[in-house]
Structure formats: structure tokens, C-alpha cells
C-alpha positions as CSV (number, residue, x, y, z in Angstrom):
1,E,118.1,96.6,96.6
2,D,121.0,98.8,95.8
3,W,119.3,102.2,95.2
4,D,118.7,105.1,97.6
5,T,115.1,104.7,98.9
6,V,112.8,107.0,100.8
7,L,109.6,105.8,102.5
8,Y,106.5,107.9,103.3
9,L,103.6,106.5,105.3
10,R,100.5,108.7,105.3
11,S,97.0,108.3,106.6
12,A,94.0,108.8,104.2
13,G,94.3,112.3,102.8
14,S,96.9,113.8,100.5
15,D,98.2,116.8,102.5
16,R,101.5,116.5,104.3
17,A,99.9,116.9,107.7
18,A,98.6,113.4,107.2
19,Q,102.1,112.0,107.2
20,V,102.6,109.3,109.9
21,A,106.2,108.3,109.2
22,C,109.0,109.0,106.9
23,D,112.5,107.4,106.6
24,D,115.6,107.9,104.5
25,D,118.7,105.7,104.9
26,S,118.0,104.0,108.2
27,C,119.4,100.6,107.2
28,D,123.1,100.2,108.1
29,P,125.0,99.8,105.9
30,G,123.4,101.1,102.8
31,L,120.9,103.6,101.5
32,Q,117.7,101.6,102.1
33,S,114.8,102.8,104.3
34,T,112.8,101.1,107.1
35,F,110.5,102.0,109.9
36,T,108.3,100.5,112.6
37,A,105.0,102.1,113.5
38,S,102.1,101.2,115.7
39,L,99.0,102.3,113.8
40,A,95.4,103.0,114.7
41,P,92.7,101.4,112.6
42,G,92.3,103.2,109.3
43,I,93.5,103.5,105.7
44,Y,97.2,104.3,105.1
45,F,99.2,104.8,101.9
46,L,102.9,103.8,101.6
47,W,105.0,105.6,99.1
48,V,108.3,104.0,98.0
49,D,110.3,106.7,96.4
50,G,113.9,107.3,95.2
51,Y,116.1,110.0,96.8
52,S,116.9,111.4,93.3
53,E,115.6,111.0,89.8
54,S,118.1,108.3,89.0
55,A,117.3,106.3,92.2
56,C,114.9,103.5,91.1
57,G,114.6,99.8,91.0
58,G,112.9,96.8,92.6
59,Y,111.9,96.7,96.2
60,T,110.3,94.5,98.8
61,V,107.7,95.6,101.4
62,N,107.2,93.6,104.5
63,V,104.2,94.2,106.7
64,S,103.5,92.4,110.0
65,R,100.8,92.5,112.6
């Protein structure tokens, strides 16, 4: 990926208080996002977003247990 990503992980619910993790530009070098989180059982939603309106493209999500 070569576009500027932002990741948001939220628990069930749509308000910002439900946000579990957020990351922008933690991969070095580059503008990609990543995070590691230990999660309690439940339902979570992952948003893959672009930093700006022109930031878009393909992406890969890896989840491990």
C-alpha cells in the first residue's frame, strides 16, 4: 500500500467513546497504520480510512489470535 491510512477499532456502538484503538502512520517508513490490542470478548468494528479525501486504495488486514 502506498497511500496514507488511518485505522479505527471500535466496540459495538457508534459513539466515539466506544473507540478501542486508533492509529495513523505508525509503520516506519511510510504512511501506513498498524496496532496491536488485547481485546475482551465482544463485537468490534474496524474502519480503514484515508487521511485525506485523495488517500484511497487497496489494503490488507491481518488478524491473529
